[in-house]
Every structure is written in C-alpha cells, then in structure tokens.
N, C-alpha and C positions, 0 to 999 in steps of 0.2 A: 368489412367494407370492399370490396377493391374494383381497379376497375381497368380498363385496357383500351388501347387501340391499336388494332393490329395484333401484334405481338410484343409491343411496346406499355411496360407497366405504369400506368399513372400515378401519381399524387393525388391521396381523398384528404389529406391534411388531418387538425386536431380532432381531437371525439365530437365537439361539436359540429363542426363543417360536416363533417362526415352523418353524423347523426338530423342534421341539413337535409344532403343528399337522400339517406334513406325515407325519412318521412317524403318528400316528393316523390322517391319511386314508390314508394306503397300506393302510391294516390292514384296510379296507373293512368297521368295525362290531365289527371284533375287539377286544378289550380288549387293552391291552398293560399290563404290568406296571412299576411305578417303574423295576426293575432293569431290565427292556427297554429304556423311554426315558431312561436312563443313560448302559446301550450306546450306544443309536442317536444319543445328543448327542455323547460327549465319549468313545470305545470306549472301550480298557480303562485309562484315565489319568484317571478324571476328575476334579475337585476335591473339593476336602474337604466344602464345603456343596451336591453335588449335588442331593440329594434336597427340601431347602428352595427351590432353583434351579426344579426341576421344578415343584414346587406352588403357585411364584410364578405361573408361567409359567401355568399351570392356571388358576388361578384368574383370573389377566388376560384371561384365552383363553374363558371363563365369562363373564365379563362382558359382554364382544364380541357375544360368539354365543350366549348364553342358556344355562341351565342345563340346558334340553329337548334340546340339541344337542351340549353336553360332558358325559359322565356319566361320575361314579367310581364302584368298584365294584371289591369282591374287591381293594383295596389299588394299583387302577389306573385307567387312563381309558381313554375310547373317543367316538368320535362317533359319534352318532346319529341317526335322524330329522333325513337334510339332505333328504327331498324327491326326486322325480326329477327327473333334468337338472341339479342342484343341482351336482354335482362334475364337472369337467371329464372328467377321467381314465375316470369311469365311464362318462358318455357316447361317449367315444374308444371305450370296447370295447365298449358297443353297435352304433356305425355300424360297427365294422369285423366284430363277428361279421354283420352285414348285408348289407355287403358282399363276404364269404366266400361266404353262400349265393346271391347274386347272381349272383355271377361262377361257380357251380356249375351253376347253370341257363344259362349263357353269355350273360345277361345285363349283356355289357360294361360296357353306356351307364350302364347305372345303378350296378353295382358302382363303376368307377372315381369320380362324381357323389360318391358317398357316402365313397370314400376321400378324397378332395379338402374334402368338411369335417371328416374326421378329423383330417388335415394343418393345417388351415386352426385348430385348436383347441391347438396349439402357438405359444406366441409369444415366441421368443429361448430361451435355451436353459432344460432344466428342472429346476425348481428353483433359478436362482437364485439366487446368496447366503445360501443354505440351507450351514449348515453343518454341521458332523459325519458319522463314517463310512458311518450309513446314507443320509442323504441321497445321499453321492457313490455307491454302490451302486445304488441307485435311479436316481438319473440316469444312470448307466454305460448300466441297462435299458431305463430307459425311453428314451434314445436309439436303443439298437438297436433296438426296437420300431419307430421313428419310420420309422428308416433303412426297414427291411422293407417296412413300407408305401409309402414312395415306390415302393421297388422296383417293387412289385406295382403301383402305379400308374403309373409311366413301361413298363413292360412292357403294360400296357394299352391306352396312350396307342399305341404301337407296332402293335400288334393293330388299333387301330384308324385306325390311316394319319397319326397326328400327327406324325411323326418329324422333321422340318424344325425344329416346335415345342421338339421332346425338348433336340435336340442343345444348345442353350443351355445349359438345366437341366443337362444333364448333364456337357456341359463342366467348369462351375463343382461338383459335385459329384464330379465323379475330383479335382480338384485338392484338396478339403478331407479324401477321404475315399479317398486314392492304393491302400490297398491292399486296397480291399474290389473285389473281383473282377465283382461282379455287375453293379456297374455301370459298369464298365470293357465290360461284353460288351454290355450297352445301346446305351452310346455308339458301340460298331462296330457292330452293328445298324442307329444308326440312320444313322452317317454312312453305309452302303452305302446304306439305302434312300433318301438325298436325294442321293445320285449324286456323294457321294465314297468312293471305293474306294480311294484312296491313304491318303487320310486315314484310315479303317479300319484297313488294315493296319499303317500306323504307330502307329496307335492301340494294337496287338495287341505293335507292337516295343518299344515304349516300358513295356509292362503286363509283359513278362517280363526285359524289362534291370531294372527297379526289382522284381521279386520276388527275381530271381538276384542282385541287390543288398543288397538288405535284408531278405530270409529265406533264399534259396540254395536258393528251390524253383522251381518249375516250372509255369508257369499250369495251373490244372484243368484235366481234358480234355475238359471243356464249353467253355470259350473256346480251345483247341486246334482243337475241331471246326468251330465257327463259322469260325478263320482260315484253315479250309482251305476252307473252303462256300465265304467270300468271294473267294479266291484263283480257283476254278473258274466263280467266277461264277452260281453255285447258281441256279435259276430260281424255288426254292420259300423264299428269302430277300428275293426282289425286294416281294411284293405281302402285306400284312397282311388278317391272315384274317376280320377283322369292320371296315369301313370303318364310321366316327365318324358319326354322323346329326350334323344340326346340331343346337347346343344351341337351346332356344326363348328367345326375347327376353323377357327381363320388365324395367319398369321399374324402375333400383336405388331404394334410397332418399337420401336423402340423406348424404351420409358428415356425423359428426360426432364428429372423434377429438379435439379438444381435452382435454387432462386435464383432469383436476380441479380446482378452485380450492384456495388454502392457506386455511383456513378461519382464522387468525389474521392475514391481509393488513393489514398495518398502515401508514400514514403514505404518502409517496409521491403527496401530492393534485397536485402539480402537474406531474409527467410522466405519471401516469393522465391528467388533463388533455388535455396536450399529444398525449400518440400517440393517446387517445380521438377527437381530432377532429382529426386527418390523418386515422384512419376510416373514420370518418364524411363524410370529402369523397371517398371512394373513385368516388363515383356522378360522372360523368362523365371518370375520370379513372384510371387506372393509379397502385398507391402501392404503393411499395416505401419498407420503412422499418429502418432499423436502428437500429431503437428503443433498443437496449438495450449499447452497446457501453461495456463496463468488466471492473474486474476478475474474477474467477472468484471466486463466494460475494458479488456485489455484490449476488444476487436478479433478474436478467434475465427468467428464463424466468419466474419467480413474479411478477412484473409483467406479461408476457407473455400469461402466461395470463389476469389477471384482467384486464385489458383485453382480451384476446379475449372473452372470455366477456360480457363488458360491452356487445358491439359484432354478440355473434351476431342478432341482431333484424337487422339492415343488411342480413345476409347468407343470406339462405333456401335457398338451393341447396346449404350444407352446410358445410362446417368441415375442413378438411386441416393433419393435424400431423405430422411427423419430428422427430428427435433427428439430429443431423446426427453427432454426434460431433465437432465439428469442434475440440474442445482432449483429443482422444483419439490414442492411434496410429494407427487406420485410420477415417479419416474414412468417414462413408457417401458414395459413388459415384451423383454425379445421376443416371445411368440406371437403377439400380436406386428413387432413391427414386420417379423418373418411372413408373416400370411399377408401384408399390405405388398411387402418386397415379391413375394412370388404372383401373387395377382397381376403387378403391374411386368413384371416377365411373361403372364402369358397362361399361367395354370386356373386352369379352373377347379374353383372355389368346391368340388366335390370331388377333388384330389391331392386337397389341402388335405394334410395329417394331423389330430389335436395337440401331439404331446411337442414341447420344444425340440426334444432329441433330433424327433422326426422329422419336423418342418428345419432345423436347420441341417442335416443331411438332404434334403429334395431339393432346399437353395444351391446348397454347392454341386450339387447336381447339374440342377437347371445352368448352371452356371461355368461349368465343363463347356469349354470350347468358345465359348464366348469372350471380350474383354468388356471388363463394365468396371465401373468406377462407383462405390458404395460411399457418401459420405453422411460419418455418422455424428453428425453433432450433439455437444451439452450432453456429454457421455458423462452416468453417473461413475463408472469403476471400470475394473476389467470386464470383470465378471460379466456385466450387460452388454459388453461390445464380442464377449468373444463368441457366442452363437450366431452373429451377425457379419461374422467374415467370411471372404471368399474363400475357397479350397483347392483354386488352379491358376496356373501361369496366366499372367496379362490380364488381371483383376487385380486391381489397388482399391485397399480402405482408406480414406481421409478422418482422421478423428480429430476432435475438436471437447476439450474435458476442461474444466476446472486441476481435477485433478491429475498428477503425474500416476501416468501407468509405469510403470517400473515395471511390475510382474505380468506386462505383455511380450509372450516372449515372440521376438524378431521383429519389434515395433521401433522404428526410427524416431527417438524422442525430441522435441523442440519446446525450448522453453521461450514462449513469447512478454519479452520487459515493454516498457511502457516505450509511447514514441521517445526518437532522441528530438531536444530542444527546436531543430529545426526544420522535423518532421510536425510536429503539433504546433509550430506556426503558419505549415503552410499548409495543413488542414484548416488552420482557422481561419486563415484570408480565403482559401476556397468557397467555403461559405456565407463567410460577410463582406467577402469583395476586396480586392485588391486598393482599390481609391482607399479605403475607410482606413484598411490599417497601415499605409504609406507613412502617414502621420504619424503614427501614436503607435509605433514599431515597438520601445520600450516598455513603453505599456501593455501592448498586447503580449510581452514575453511574458510582467506580471503573471497576465491570467492564467496563460496554459502555465505556469511552475502551477499558482493555484490550484489548477488543474490538476497537478502530478504526473505534467504530461498521458495521462492516461487518455486514450482518444474517446470513450465514453462523455468521461465528462466535457471535455473540448468542444465536442460535436454540442454539448448540450448547452452550453455557455452561447457558441458560436446563433447558434437556434434562437437564442433570446433576442443576443444583438443582431441579426437578421429582421425579427420580428417587431426590434426598436428602433426605428430610422433616427430619429429624432439624439437616441444614445451616444453620447462619445465611450469610447472604449476604456476608459477609466472611470466611466461609472462601473461600471460590472465589473473592472478591477478593485475597486473602492469594495463593495459589496462583499464580493469572495475574500478582501484581505480580515473579514471577520471570519477569523476560526470553528466560531462557534456558532456561525448560522452558514455557513461555506456549503453544507452538504443539502441544505436546506434550499439554497439557492438554485443549485447543481441540477436541476428538473425543468422539464418545458413537457407539455402533455403527458405522453405514457412512459415520457421514458425521465430515470431517475438514477444518480448514483446510487440512492441509499438503497431502493429497491434489490439494487442488484446486489449489495453486497449482504443486504437482508435473507437472499435465497440460501447463498451459503451459510448462514451464520444458523439458522435453521435449520439446517445439519447436523448441527454439533450435536456430540453428548454433551449431557451435563458436565463434566469433567474439563473437555474439551474448550466450551465455552467460558466458563470459571476462570480458565488458562489465559484465553482470547479478550477477556474483560481486563481483567488486572492486568497482564503483560501489557497492554496498549496505554498504561497509567502513565506511564514513563518518557521523560521528554528527552533520554540521549537518543543518537543517532542511533545506535542496535541496543543489543543486548545478551552479554554474555549466560553462555549455562547454568552457569554458578550464581547469578545474578538473576535468573529467571528460577532458579530454584528458591531461593528467598525469597521473592516476588511470591513465592504460591505457597512457599510453607513445604514443600516437599522435598523426596530425597533428588539427589539430581540424576538418577538416571530412572524414577519414574518422570522427572519433569524432563528427559532429553524424548525419549519414549511419543509423550505428549506434547512438545513442541514440533516432534517430525512430523506425526498427525497433519497438527495443521498448516505445515509447510506445503503437505500431498493434499491439504486440501484448495491451496495457493491463499490462503488466507494472511500466510505469513513468508516468511522467504528467510531462507538460510545464507546469510552473506558472506561466510565461512563457514568453514568447523567449529560446532561448538559458538557460534553467534547470529542472530535472529535477527529480524530487523522490519518495520511494516511500511507499506505504502504511506504518503503523509496521507491520503484519501481514506485510505481503511484504518489508519491510526484514532483521524478522527471518528470513522463510525464508533470502532472499538469503544471508545469514549463516552459517547453517548452510548451503547449499550451496556457499560458499567452505572452509569447513573443510572440508569432505568432498570436494572436486573439484580445488581449485585446490592442486595440487600443484607443486613444492616448498612449505612455508607458508614459506619466503621469498619466494616470488612475493606472500604476502598484505601482509607486512611493507615491500618494498619496492614498492609499490603505494602505500601510506600513506605512507612516506618519500618520494617523488615530490610527493605535495601539499603536504608541508606545506615542501619546499623552493622551490613554486610558491607558495604563499600568503608564506612569507619573503622570496625575493627578489622579489618584488611590491611588499611592504610595505614593502620596503626602498628602491624605487624610489619611493612616494609619498613616502614620509619626505623623504627626498631633495629633492623636487620643494617640498614644503613648506618645510623647513629648508635653503634652498641654503647650503653651507658648513661646515654641519654634520658631522663626524666622525665621529660615534656608528655610523652604517654601516660604517665600517675594522673597528669590533671587534667586530661580527657576525659570527656563525658563516658559513659561505662554505658555498656551495648548490651543487649540482648539474647540477640542473632547473631552467632559465633561468625566469620568470615575463615579468610585459606590462610593457610599456614606455609610459609614454605622454609625451607633446607639450605638456600645457598642464594647471595645478594643477587646477581643476573636474571633469575628467575622470578623473582619480586619487583625487580625495574619491566620487565617485561608489561608485566602485569598493572604496574599505577601506568605505565604509556600508554598502551591497548587501551586501557578504561578511561584514559584522559578523558572525552569529550562525555561518557554518558555519568562518570561521575561528579565534574562539576556540574551538569544539567541536574544532575538531583539534590547537588546542594542549592541550584538559584530554586530549586519547584519548594525547597523547604518554607523558601518566604512566605508569611504569614501565617506557618504553622505551628505547633507545638514543639517541632523538633527542629526550630532555630539553631538551638546552642548544639547541637550534635553535629547539623550542617556547619558549624562558622567551624568546629574543631574538626570536624573533617578536610577543612581547607587548610587548616594549618597543617594534620598530619599529613596533607599532600603536598608541603612544598616544592621540593624537586621537579614538582612541571613549569614552578613560575624560569628556572635557573635553566632549565635544558632547552629555551628558544623556542620550540616547537609549537608548545603551550600556553605563551606567553601572554600573548593577549585574551585568548578565552578566560585563563587563570585570573586576570587583572579587571575585567568585564565582572567575574563572578567574585570577586574581593569589592567591588564597587556595590553590586548590587546586595550585598549581604550586610554592607557597611549603614547600605538605606532601610534595610529588611528590621537590620537591631535598633537603629534608629527610634522608630515607630514601635517598637517593639517592648520599650523603656525596660529592658535586660542591660546592664551594666555590664556585667559581664562580658555578654555575648556580643556586646560594642564594642568593648574595649578589647578583646582579642580581633574580632574585624577590623580594625580601625590599625591593630598591631600587624596585623597581614597585608594591608592595603599598602602601610609605610615601609613593608619589605618587598613590595612589589615596586614602589615609585623609585626603589634606592635602584634598583637592579637596573630600572629604565631611565636614570638618571633625574629624574625630575623632584626638584633639591627641596625646592621649595612649598611646593607641595606636600612632599613627603616631612620635612620638618613642622607643617600646621597639625597634620593629622597623627602624626608623634604625640607634637601639644596634648592634644584632646585623647590619644588612647591611656595615656601616665594619667589621665585627670579620673577618666574611667576605672584605670585597673587599679587606682587608688580606692576610692570611693567604694569598689566592688572589694576590695581586698583581695584582689588576686593576682597574691605575689613571682606568680610565676611569669606573669604579664609581665609587672612591672618593672622586674630584672631584664626582662627582654628589648621592654621598650628602652631602658638605661643606655644598653647596649646597642640600638639602632638613632638612637641623640647623640651617643659619641660619634659614631661613625656620619652622622647627619653634620658635627662641627669639624670633622678633619674633609670632607668636603666645600665646609664652608670656610675652608684654612683658619680655626678657630681651635688649633693643636689641645691648647691650655685648658679649654670648656670641656672638651674631649674627655682628657686625660680626666676631669672631674665625674663625668658619666663614666666612663668604665673601670676607674673604681667604685663606684657602687651598683654597677652590674656584677664586677666580678662578686665582689661582700652577701650581694642577692644569690649568686647562684650557689657560694660554697656555704651559705647556710640551710639551702636547698639539698644539698650533698648532691649537683648534677654539674660531677666534676667535668666533662665533653664541654659544657656550657662557662663554666669558671675558666679551664684552658681558651674557647675563644674569645673572652672579654680580656683575659690577661695580652694574647695575639693582639686583637686591637689595641689596648692599651701601649704596647710597643709602638704600632705605629701613631700616637700620641707623643709619647717622647721622640721618634722619628724627629717629625715633622716638629719639634720643641729644639729640636739639635742636639738629644742627646743619644746619638749612634750605636756607643756602648751598652750604653743603659737598654736600648732597645731591641740590639741582639741579645743582650744576656734573658730580659723577658720574657720575648718569644720563643728563646730557647727551653724554657720554662713553661710555656705552652704546649710545644712542639712534645718534649717529654710526657709532659699528664694524655698529651692524643695517642702517644703509639702505645700506654699499657694496652689500648683496645685495638689497637689494630688500623690495617691498615684503611680506616675510612674516611671518606668527604672534610670529616673535622680536620684528621692528620691532614691534608691535602690542604686546607686551609693555613693551619701551623709550618707547614714547608713554603708556601707562598708568600706570609709576612716575613719570615725570616732568611727570606729569598731578599724581599724589597730594600730590609735592614742591611742585608750583608751587600747589595749593593749598592747601598749609598755609602758603604764603610768603603767602599771600594775594593773590594776585595770580590773579582768577578767570577774566578773558578767553583767558588764555595757557594756562590748565590744561583751559578748555573744548576749547578747539582739538585741545589732544592728548587728550582723551577721545574727542573724535570721528572724529579720525584712527587711534584704538585701534579704537574701535565697528567703523566701516568694514570691516576687517582682520580683524576677529572675527566678524563678520558673512559676509564672501566664502568664511571657511575652516570656515564652519558650526559654529562651536564657543558651542554656545549658553548653556552656562555664564558664560563669560567675557565673555559680552554682557553678561548679567544684572547680571554683578559691577561690569561699567562703565557701566552706568545708573545704580548707586546711588552711585558717585563722582559723576556727572555731576546726580544730585538732591544728592547736599551740595554740591557747586557752588552751586545752583540757593539753596540755602536758603541757606547762608552769603552769600550778594548778593541774601537780601531777595525771591525769587522763590516763597514758596511754592507758588501752582499749578502752576508747574513740576516743584517740587522734587517735589510728591506723583504726577505724571503719571511721570516716571520711574522712582521708588521700586514705582510699579506693577506697570510694565513689568517690574524688578529681582525681582517677587514669579513674577511669570509664568512668567519666563524660568529663574528661578531660578540662586543662583549657586555660585561657588570656597568652598569652604568648609562647604556643607552647612545643620546647623537654629544653631547660631552667626553664619551669613551673616545667615541671614533675619531672626533676632533684630535684626543691629543692622539690616535692611531694615525691620524694624518698626518701630523708636523712630525714625528720620530720618522712615517716614510718618506716625506720632503727631505728632513736630513739629511737620512741614507743617501736617499737619489741624489743632494746635491755633493754628496762626497763625492759618489761615482761619477759625476760630471753628466747626469742627468738634469740639469738645472732647468729646463723649460718642464720636464713633468715634475719637480719638486716643487716650484712655481703652485703648479695647476694642484698640485696637494691641500699646500696650504692655501690657496683661494678655496676650497672644497673645505678645511680646517677653519679658517677664518668666517665663512657663511653660519657655520655649524656653532660657532661659538655663540655668536651674535644672536643668530636668536633663544639659546639658549640664556642667553645672558652670564657667561663662565665669564672668569677674570685674564685666563690664556689667551682672550683677544687681541690683549698687547703686544702680548710673544708673537704671535703670528703676525702681527702688522709689522715688527721690525725685521722681520726674516723676508720679507717681500719688499723686490730692487723694490727703490724709487722710482717714481712716472710708471710705475705698473695698478692698474684702477684692480681693484680687490674685489 
C-alpha cells in the first residue's frame, strides 16, 4: 500500500490504517459501513475499541488524502474522486480488458504488450504487510488473477515463437507453484519447441508423480493429450501459429530508482561528507564503497539514500537501486538483480542471457560510456556484490551491508557507528517536537541512552511518544529503564529492534550463535580474547577466528586488538537468545563459572608475582579453569588494570549464585585496584555489594572476607569509623568460621584503626596478635607487615628507638623477597620512624626507596602518601620550597586516607608557604584543611584553627 501526490510520497500509516485504506479502495467507490470495516480489519473477534479505531484511522487518512477523496456517508466511508489512472488495480483491469479484446481479434502482439503492462503494475506481494481477513481474501484473489494473466501472456509468448526465452521463466514459476497444471503444460510445450523433447517428457513424469503424491489424482486430460502428442512428435506442436514481429526500439528514460529520502534525516555530517567525496571522485575511476557497514538499525540505508540523492547530479545517466536482502533468509540472486538492471537500462528480454557471467559482462558493456550510480542496499557479502559492480569509469557503486567487505578490492570502507548523544537528541526532538522536549531534556537523554543511541531504536521510541500525546517523556524513560523489557518496548507497528537483530542472528552458524549468546552473559564493558576463550571453553586461536567472524557480521565490535564488546541493545538481545536457545540452563552457569575461574586464577598469579612469599593465595578457593601466566610484574599489572572493569563486573554478577566464595576471593586477590586510585570507586562499590550478598547467603567465611576487604577499602578512603564497625563484624565472622588467615588480617586492620584514632597502646595489642597469627601461618611477608605496623604503635607511644629497631626487622624480612610492594611499605615505616627521630637524611633515603617501588607498581595513592612524608622531611629540615613542591605532588596524586589525609597535606603545604612568605595562600590552604577536618570529625581541626590568624573567618 503506497500513495503519491504527484511525485511526493504520502504516508499511509500503521498496518491497520493501511488495511482500512485497502478495504475502501477495493470496493471501487462503494460505501463500506463501520461494521463491514471492523469485520474486514479484525474478523469475528474485534477489540473493544474497534469502532473508535476505525474512526481514528479514517480521520488520519482524510488528512493525508483530502476530504474530497475519503468521504463519510450513511454511517460508513468511501473512496471517491480518485481520477483516471490513479488506482493501479483499476488501471490493471482496464489494460487486461483491452488485452482480451486485442486477442479476440488475433492481434497477439498488441495483446501480449498490454498484458506485460498489466503485470508490471505488480511490485512484490499484493497488499504486502496489510493485516486482516479481508486483505487476506483479496490477496489470494488478486494473486490468482495475476497468475491467470501470466499464463495468458506466456501462452502468447509460445504462440509467437518465444519458447526459448519462456523456459527460464516457466521453470521458476513451476517451482513456486508446483500444482498449477497450466504452467506445467506451457513448460512442456516450451521445452519441446526448444528441441528438448526428453526434458518435456520428464516434466510430465514429475507432474504426474507430484499430483499423485500430493492430491492422489492424475494430470488433467489436456496435459495427458500433450504428453501423447510429444511422444508421437506431432508436427502440429513444432511451430507457433503467429510468430512475434520485432519489437520497435525505443530509447528508455534514464532509471531513477532511488527510494525517497527520510524527511527527518539528522546528523551524520562527517559520514555524509566522507562518502559524498568518494562518490564525487567517481569520474576517472570506478568506485565501490562498502560505505555503511554496521549493526542492524544503525541507519545504513537512510544515510546511503541521503548521500545518493545528493550525488544524483553527478550521474545523469541514471541511478539503480536494489535491496539485496542480505540479512534475510533468502538473499537476492545476482543474476536476478542483473536482469532487473538490464531491463531498466533498456535491454530487451530476448537479449538478456541466462548465465550469471554473461549477464554481468553485458551489464558492464551497457554501462560503458554512461555515468550511473548503483546503490546496492543490504548486501550479504562481497560474493553477492562483485557481479553487480560497474566496470567503467564514471560509474559508482554504493553498498550497504552488515558485513565489513574487507575482501572487496578497491572498496572504500566506512564503519557506521551509533549516533552521538547530541545527534540522538536532535532526532528524538525532530519527531516528537521541540516543545515537549524542552522541559524534559535530561529525561530525553536517558531515553536515547537506553536506546543505545541506535537510530532505529530512537525512531521507534520517538514514534511511541508522538502517538501518545499525554505521555511525559519520563513515562517512556521509566519503561525503557527495565533492561529485561527494553527490547519489547522498542517496537512500533512493523518496526522492531529485536526483529532487526533477529535477521543477523538467524544467519549465524551454530558455533557462532553459541558464542554470540554466551559472551553476551558477561556484564563487563568488554571482554578480552583470553577471557572469551574461557567462557566458550575453546582454544584461544579458534576463539579469535570465531569472534572475528562475529565482528564481520557487525553483531560484535572489536574495541581494540584482542578486545571485544557488544552494543548495549545487542547484548540484551544476546542474553535473551541465550535464555531461549542455550539448553540446558547449566550451559550458561558453566560459562560464567569458567570466566570467574579464569579471572581468579590469573589474579592470584598477579598477586603472587607482586608479593612473593605471601601465602594468601593458598587460602583462596580452588579453580578448575586455568588462568594466564606471566613472567614479569609489569605484564601482570597491565593485565590487572586493563581487566579491572570486566573483572569487578564478574565479581558482582556472582551475587546470589554458588560462585559467591570465589567471587569474594577474586576481589581479595585483586586488592591492588583499590590502591591505584583509578579503580577505587568501582572496587568499593563491588566490596559493598559482596558484603550484602554474602550476608544474605549465610556463608560466614565469605562474609567475613568480604567485610575484611571493605575494611581495607574504608581505610584507604579515610572512613575510620565505618572501618572500625566493619572490622568488628569481620573479626566475629572470621572467628566463627575458623578462618585463621582472615583473623590475622583483621587484627592488623584493627591495629591500624587504633593508630588513626590515636590509641597506639591498643594498636600494639592488635599488631602483636597479627604478628603471632601470621607467624603461625608461616606467612613471613605479612608477619613483616605487622611488625612494621607494630613499629608505628611504638612510635605513637614515644618509643622512637624501639620503633626504628622493629621496623628495620620488618624491612630485613621483606628484603629477602626482593623489591616488592611489601618492601616499599617497610621502607615507608622506617622512614616515618627516622623522621620522628630527627634523622632526616636517612628518612629521606628510605622514603625515596619506597617511592620508586610504589611508582613501579603503579600505586598512585601510596605515591602521594610518600610525597607527603618527603614534604615533612624537607619542612623539618627547613627546606620549605622543596616541602611545598612535594606537598603539591601529594595533592595531585591523592593519598591513602582520603579527605583526612588531604587535610594533613594542606596543613603542611600551608606551613611551607607561610615560611616562604606566602601568608595569604597559606591561610587559604588551612581554611580548606579545616573544612575537611570538620567534615570528617578529625582531631587535627584544633591544630589548624590555631594556625589561622585571629579575626579571619574559617
């Protein structure tokens, strides 16, 4: 159902609205009552609001067609005043009648020409996508009439000597309509007249067998008579009664087959320029552009048609267009497309050869000397496209495809991505209206973000809003916020995001489909090749081939070499497919278990490299799937930080599953992430999620470890009171679970909390427990850490010499295991003790050692903390300029301890600036420090107040 006013294409509305229009048109001006229209659209079970819907459709059509065309009378509607030739069905009926009259006078040439005109009025399926019982009945009637007309024309073809040309068409028709005996009869006669008597008899045998198998009947008498005449080589069959005279040559008009442009085309300026420039350079060379490779719904066709219309002036000899249906089950055959193109360019049917290679050669010959643009839309692959490319300069081929045609020689490849947020918002606004968008811009951004900035999804969402004038944008945003329902919400009439993805998924091989489904289960922003191999339980090399084949289909993106990701909506679709297709459900659980094992095994290896001798890895959950192995620390850290987001997402996904213990241990093994600064927030969020999940599960050991991890996080961020609460819970849980490793770890943490609360004596008690516990576990590196922390407790109690001695014992143990982060901690603690002892040069040496190690291990927060200590040394040694410099570096890098530590850095910076004579700037630093101390309830607030001059407001 399509309509035009002049050359302007008119919208015909939703499928139900088109069904109403079709019903009225097919009544040929007669009035249809409301009841008849309801029956036509919905049959015996109409919806409760059917009458209101009919009136709405009629009102909308009247606005499109005009009140003089769609009239209301006698409680019904009718189509009037269309004008002569306005309805293709009426025109077809007139031409068919003229053809019948010409045949009755034996003017077979004229009759055949008229029938060809009638048949050319059909364009695909009759009343395609028009719903309702009436449309279905009419579709069947009109298709039967079309076949009758086709049989009449083919009958005349044979009468006029075109038997060779008819064989190809009849072969296809009999395959499509195998029980239609008239077509079988014509095929037998065409074969016989083409000198193919054996094939004609074989066609009869096939027909008789088919009719017997399908219907249990014999061929009709006419067909049996024809078979006997062929067996007898009846001379009366050999020659046509009226040979066809040559058709008069006529210069055809240049083809102009481009579809209409989209009126609300938005954005894409860089792509329009890029592809337009390539088309503009066609003069002097042949251009093939796989311009718009991308996922379904990204707007490839819309952009290609827009660019093609802009370039029409450069191709005066015509523009050819075809939908190659590459995303469908039955892609268009190149020989069929070439036949269409050749006819459009003026080639007679009798001159079009049968073989693909011959048609392709003729196509290139016909284009020689012409300037024609060929738009090949929705191509399947390069093999489908190659025969359809022009071969001479001045022509261009613009191709759209979901596949990247890297094997199409000479093609200019352009990958079309989703819209930018601003472009997406512009498209939504164009369709919905600026007035509605103005007051809900932020919510509108939520809508286009939920659509993944995919043009098709945005268009559907906008259509939904445009059709519901009473809806606020926030209503749609709320519906789209539910990921499990989002794809179902993104459909309107015959547009659906899910259907677009289904086309690509339906073409995948079984191995590809399995990979597509299972990889979509992982929550991370992307996935590495090695992790994907774990999910699929396949060798890395085979996994890479499989994933790259999915990238070629545009269902998966390659974010960087060896890393892959889904578009947000494609991921949701992949998960839906996994739930639907991956049976049994244990396959999905096994895939996620392998991924968690991979991360845990690899992270444990990274931990062991970073902390040689540390026996924490011995107390982690065992894994069945192996991880990666590294020969050196930098490569191991590269892996950890590159995988941070995906690894933490995998931990969070384990909540509520039997993978919970392994997930908590993975978080523990990846503890370097919380001290890097870059991943601290994600790590803290994940730790809190694990505390909640383990609390629900009732697993005391897992919850104890989760709360120990959260305690570490809170100490890093400076939330001391919360850290104390978590540490108490962790100790109770670990004690109940007899988790000795965790008990010792928590004792060390509780000692640190006491130091930060200015309770060094209590801290000393906890650190002694930790030293004894780690010694019993034969975990010497952690025994050394607790010794160093014990040193800090003695320092707080004024035992400076004892503090230096104990810290040096800890450093000696760390030194046995090399230049690790543990040794950096030892040097740091010794430096603090030496600073308090007034041994500034020695302290600076230890801080420098610690700083180098922390820098090599990418622990930025610790780097900042050490710069603060170095600033303290310089200030104590009366070098305020150097002190200010290091304090500034500490502020830039940030420190362990969060806002409280930042307050300490600002206080020290203010002292250094004050000694440099920059008093106003120093006071500004102290005011900022005071604000932080008051927010955190820190005891240092009193000291800072004393530094601020009287009368200056804080």
